[in-house]
N, C-alpha and C positions, 0 to 999 in steps of 0.2 A: 183188241180193239171192238171187242163186241158188246162191252161195254162201258164205254168209254163215256157219256153223257149222264148216266148213272151213276157212275164213281164221283166225278166232278158235282153233282148236285147234292150228293149227300155229305161232301166236304164243307159245302159253300153252305149249307142247312145249318151244320152243326156249328163251323165257325161262325156266324149271323146270329144265331141264338146265342153262342156265348158271350161277343161283344154285346149283344143287346141287353144282356142282363146281368153286365159286371156294373152298372150303377145301381143296381139295388143294392138292398142290405145284407143279404149272405154271402156275397163276394165283395161289393164294396170296393172295385178298384177304379179309381178318378182319373182313368187315363184319357178318355174324351170327353168327358161329364155326361151331359145330356145329348151332345151329338151324336155319342157312342151310340146309344138308343136308335138314332135315325140311320146310323151306318149300318149297324147291325141289322137292324132291319130291311136295309135297302141289300145286302148281302144275303140273306135269307131268301128276300124276294126273287132274286137271280136265280139262287139256287132253285125255287118252286118251277121259275121259269123254264130251267134246265131240265127239270124234271120232267114238266110236260113236254117239251120237246123228244124226250127220252122214251116219252108213253109213244107220242105219235109216229116216230122213227120204228116202233115196234122192237125194241131191244129186248135181248132174253136176258133171264134172271128175274129174281125177285126183287133185286134192288131198286128197282124203278117204283115199286108198289109201296116199298116202306117211304121212299121219298116223298111218294103223294102221299099216305098218310099223315106226313110231318105240317101237310097244311091246316090240320086240327091244332096244332100246336101253336100256329100263326095266329089263330082265330082265338085261343085259351089265351097268350101274350098279351093281344090287344084288349081283351076283358080285363084283366089285371092292369093295364096301364090305364085303360081307362076308371078303374076302380081306385088305384092310388092317386092319379093326377087329378079325375074329374071330367077331364076334357081329352080328347086325341088330337 
């Protein structure tokens, strides 16, 4: 129970990034269509919020720092989305 929040945050971040990137050409699974991008980014944002909670609760381990580093992945994803679509 020491690293409960950080484990959930890593899982939600990876699932959210996977779902959000499914609509783009390398994977191109059209399960949710364009809504998949929003659903995936929502799951990713929930993982970020949980990682901030883990950081504020001062959980032990390196996992909380790794989940906080994934904030840069979200910024890169938004930049790529802006480059592809032309708007956010």
